[in-house]
C-alpha positions in Angstrom: 98.2 149.0 186.2 97.8 145.4 185.4 94.5 146.2 183.8 96.1 148.6 181.4 98.7 146.0 180.4 95.9 143.5 179.7 93.9 146.1 177.7 97.1 147.0 175.8 97.9 143.3 175.0 94.2 142.8 173.9 94.5 145.8 171.6 97.8 144.5 170.2 96.3 141.1 169.6 93.3 142.7 167.8 95.7 144.8 165.6 97.8 141.7 164.8 94.7 139.7 164.1 93.4 142.3 161.6 96.8 142.5 159.9 97.0 138.7 159.6 93.4 138.5 158.4 94.2 141.1 155.7 97.3 139.2 154.6 95.3 136.0 154.5 92.6 137.7 152.4 95.2 139.1 149.9 96.9 135.7 149.7 93.5 134.0 149.2 92.7 136.3 146.3 96.1 135.5 144.8 95.5 131.8 145.2 92.1 132.1 143.5 93.7 134.0 140.7 96.5 131.4 140.3 93.9 128.6 140.5 91.8 130.1 137.7 95.0 130.6 135.6 95.9 127.0 136.1 92.4 125.8 135.1 92.6 127.9 131.9 96.1 126.7 131.2 95.0 123.1 131.8 92.2 123.4 129.2 94.7 124.9 126.7 97.2 122.1 127.4 94.6 119.5 127.0 93.5 121.0 123.6 97.1 121.2 122.5 97.7 117.6 123.5 94.6 116.5 121.5 95.7 118.3 118.4 99.2 116.9 118.8 97.9 113.3 119.2 95.8 113.8 116.0 98.8 115.1 114.2 100.9 112.1 115.3 98.2 109.7 114.2 98.1 111.4 110.7 101.8 111.4 110.5 102.0 107.7 111.4 99.5 106.9 108.7 101.4 108.8 106.1 104.7 107.3 107.2 103.4 103.8 107.0 102.0 104.4 103.5 105.4 105.9 102.4 107.3 102.9 103.9 104.9 100.4 102.3 105.3 102.1 98.9 109.1 102.2 99.2 109.2 98.6 100.2 106.9 97.7 97.2 109.1 99.7 94.8 112.3 98.2 96.2 110.9 94.7 95.7 109.9 95.5 92.1 113.3 97.0 91.4 115.0 93.9 92.8 112.8 91.6 90.7 113.5 93.6 87.5 117.2 93.5 88.2 117.1 89.8 88.6 115.2 89.5 85.3 117.7 91.6 83.5 120.6 89.5 84.8 118.8 86.3 83.7 118.1 87.8 80.2 121.7 88.8 79.9 122.8 85.2 80.6 120.2 84.0 78.1 121.5 86.3 75.3 125.1 85.2 76.2 124.1 81.7 75.3 123.0 83.0 71.9 126.7 83.0 70.8 126.9 79.3 71.3 124.1 78.5 68.9 125.0 78.3 65.2 123.1 77.7 62.0 119.7 76.0 62.4 120.1 75.9 66.1 119.4 79.7 66.1 115.8 78.8 65.5 115.8 76.6 68.6 117.3 79.5 70.5 114.6 81.9 69.2 111.9 79.3 70.2 113.5 79.1 73.6 113.7 82.9 73.8 110.0 83.5 73.0 108.8 80.7 75.2 111.1 81.7 78.0 109.3 82.7 81.1 112.0 85.2 82.0 110.9 87.6 79.2 107.3 87.2 80.3 108.2 87.8 83.9 110.4 90.8 82.9 107.6 92.4 80.9 105.1 91.8 83.7 107.4 93.3 86.3 108.1 96.2 84.0 104.4 96.8 83.5 103.7 96.6 87.2 106.6 99.0 88.0 105.4 101.6 85.5 
């Protein structure tokens, strides 16, 4: 009787071993499938990251150009505003000149560097 129990346990062990082996083979196939999917996904992610990095580099170049241009135009606008204020004060002094001293004012006006600077800034701005 003991021999039958030993044979029965050996047969049960073989059946359990076959079932476990089948389960391991199925899981191994799933693992291989998941691994291949991950490898494909990795290559797609790397490609997407490369294109994203290129886009960021191009965007940064465009942004720096825009910022430089805006700073340059703001600087020009400030210089032109200062020149206009200076010319305003220069023409306000015209009221104080009378008679022949208007000629002195005109000499001062045409030799005045503010007008030259204003015209140069205006040319550069346009």
